[in-house]
C-alpha positions as CSV (number, residue, x, y, z in Angstrom):
1,M,0.0,0.0,0.0
2,A,1.3,3.4,-1.0
3,K,1.7,6.1,1.7
4,M,-1.5,8.1,2.3
5,L,-1.6,11.3,0.4
6,K,-1.0,14.4,2.4
7,D,-0.9,18.2,2.1
8,G,0.8,19.2,-1.1
9,D,0.2,15.9,-3.0
10,A,-1.8,15.9,-6.3
11,V,-5.2,14.2,-6.7
12,P,-4.4,10.9,-8.5
13,D,-5.7,10.4,-12.0
14,V,-8.1,7.5,-11.4
15,T,-11.4,6.7,-13.1
16,L,-14.3,5.2,-11.1
17,M,-17.8,4.1,-11.8
18,G,-20.4,6.7,-11.0
19,P,-24.2,6.8,-11.1
20,G,-25.6,4.6,-13.9
21,N,-22.2,2.9,-14.2
22,A,-20.9,6.0,-16.1
23,P,-17.1,6.4,-15.7
24,V,-16.0,9.4,-13.7
25,R,-12.4,10.6,-13.9
26,L,-11.5,12.2,-10.6
27,R,-9.1,14.7,-12.1
28,D,-12.0,16.0,-14.3
29,L,-13.7,17.1,-11.0
30,V,-10.8,19.5,-10.2
31,G,-10.8,23.1,-11.2
32,D,-14.1,24.9,-10.7
33,K,-14.6,23.9,-7.0
34,V,-12.7,22.7,-4.0
35,L,-13.1,18.9,-4.1
36,V,-14.0,16.9,-1.0
37,V,-13.3,13.2,-1.5
38,Y,-14.3,10.8,1.3
39,F,-13.5,7.1,1.4
40,Y,-15.8,5.0,3.5
41,P,-16.1,1.3,4.3
42,R,-19.6,0.3,3.1
43,D,-23.0,1.5,2.1
44,D,-25.7,1.4,4.8
45,S,-23.4,0.4,7.7
46,P,-24.1,2.4,10.9
47,G,-21.0,4.6,10.8
48,C,-21.1,5.2,7.1
49,T,-24.8,6.1,7.3
50,V,-24.1,8.6,10.0
51,Q,-21.3,10.1,8.0
52,A,-23.3,10.3,4.7
53,C,-26.3,11.8,6.5
54,S,-24.1,14.4,8.2
55,L,-22.7,15.4,4.9
56,R,-26.2,15.5,3.4
57,D,-27.4,17.7,6.3
58,Q,-24.5,20.2,5.7
59,Y,-24.3,19.7,1.9
60,Q,-25.7,23.2,1.2
61,D,-23.0,24.7,3.4
62,F,-20.4,22.8,1.4
63,T,-21.8,24.0,-2.0
64,D,-22.3,27.6,-0.7
65,A,-18.6,27.5,0.3
66,G,-17.6,26.4,-3.2
67,A,-17.1,22.6,-2.8
68,D,-18.1,19.5,-4.6
69,V,-18.5,16.3,-2.4
70,V,-17.8,12.8,-3.7
71,G,-17.9,9.6,-1.7
72,I,-16.0,6.4,-2.6
73,S,-16.3,2.8,-1.5
74,S,-15.9,-0.6,-3.1
75,D,-19.7,-1.1,-3.2
76,S,-21.3,-1.4,-6.7
77,A,-22.9,1.5,-8.5
78,D,-26.3,-0.3,-7.9
79,S,-25.6,-0.4,-4.1
80,H,-24.7,3.3,-4.2
81,E,-27.9,4.2,-6.0
82,K,-30.0,2.4,-3.3
83,F,-28.0,4.1,-0.5
84,V,-28.4,7.5,-2.2
85,A,-32.2,7.0,-2.6
86,K,-32.8,5.6,0.9
87,H,-31.0,8.6,2.6
88,R,-31.7,11.3,0.0
89,L,-28.0,12.0,-0.5
90,P,-27.4,15.0,-2.8
91,F,-23.8,14.1,-3.7
92,R,-22.2,11.5,-5.9
93,L,-21.0,8.1,-4.7
94,L,-18.4,6.4,-6.8
95,S,-17.6,2.7,-7.0
96,D,-14.0,1.5,-6.6
97,P,-14.5,-2.3,-6.9
98,D,-10.9,-3.1,-7.5
99,G,-9.5,-0.6,-4.9
100,A,-7.5,1.4,-7.5
101,A,-8.6,4.7,-6.1
102,R,-8.1,3.6,-2.5
103,K,-4.6,2.4,-3.4
104,A,-3.8,5.6,-5.3
105,F,-4.8,7.7,-2.3
106,G,-3.0,5.4,0.1
107,V,-6.1,4.6,2.1
108,G,-5.5,1.3,3.9
109,T,-7.5,-0.8,6.3
110,N,-8.3,-0.4,9.9
111,F,-9.2,-2.8,12.8
112,L,-6.7,-5.5,12.1
113,G,-7.0,-5.1,8.4
114,L,-10.7,-6.2,8.4
115,L,-12.4,-2.9,7.5
116,P,-11.5,-0.5,4.7
117,G,-10.3,2.9,6.0
118,R,-12.4,6.0,6.5
119,V,-10.4,9.0,5.2
120,T,-11.5,12.4,4.0
121,F,-9.3,14.4,1.6
122,I,-9.8,18.0,0.4
123,A,-8.2,19.2,-2.8
124,D,-8.0,22.9,-3.8
125,R,-9.0,24.1,-7.3
126,T,-5.5,23.1,-8.7
127,G,-6.0,19.5,-7.6
128,T,-3.5,19.7,-4.7
129,I,-4.5,17.9,-1.5
130,R,-4.8,20.5,1.3
131,Y,-6.3,18.3,4.1
132,A,-6.5,14.6,5.0
133,F,-8.3,13.2,8.0
134,D,-8.1,9.5,8.9
135,S,-10.4,8.2,11.6
136,Q,-12.7,5.2,11.6
137,M,-14.6,6.3,14.6
138,Q,-14.9,10.1,14.5
139,V,-17.4,10.1,11.6
140,R,-18.9,13.5,12.3
141,K,-15.5,15.1,12.6
142,H,-14.9,14.2,9.0
143,V,-17.7,16.5,8.1
144,S,-17.0,19.4,10.5
145,G,-13.3,19.4,9.8
146,A,-13.8,19.3,6.1
147,L,-16.2,22.2,6.1
148,E,-13.8,24.3,8.1
149,I,-11.0,23.6,5.6
150,V,-13.2,24.2,2.6
151,R,-14.2,27.6,4.0
152,S,-10.6,28.5,4.6
153,L,-9.6,27.6,1.1
154,T,-12.4,29.5,-0.5
155,G,-12.1,32.6,1.6
156,Q,-15.2,32.0,3.6
157,G,-13.4,32.0,6.9
158,A,-13.6,29.4,9.6
159,A,-16.8,27.6,10.5
160,P,-18.8,29.4,13.3
161,A,-18.0,28.1,16.7
162,R,-20.6,25.8,18.2
163,P,-21.9,26.6,21.7
164,G,-21.1,24.2,24.5
């Protein structure tokens, strides 16, 4: 497994399967917006559902701040379509059945190698990684941390502090 991408690395040139089994080249998503790419273990698992629904609930904040959000797992495009419909997810989920994107980003496994890693990357408009957060358990922090970074990259300032 390659080392996980970090601040300053380029978004890899990988092609995944998107909605309707249409190919999506990740590098083609770079340019107009800041790109949030999050790798997650599996559709409809408890932690992945919390993460996806948290992103859904703050999706307008991401788009208002100038970001595009893409989720990636090894699940099939059909599985993604069911997950998207069930939870009304407004962003694309891409299928990485052979793990090529996971390998290119250096996303390994967690929990004794049994579970694919949960990592969120943010790339600026030039396709340069500016943030990487790796945590299997802190699913909501993937969302709050990503939004804060997106806002800082797009000149929107830091996310407002939450009370308590």
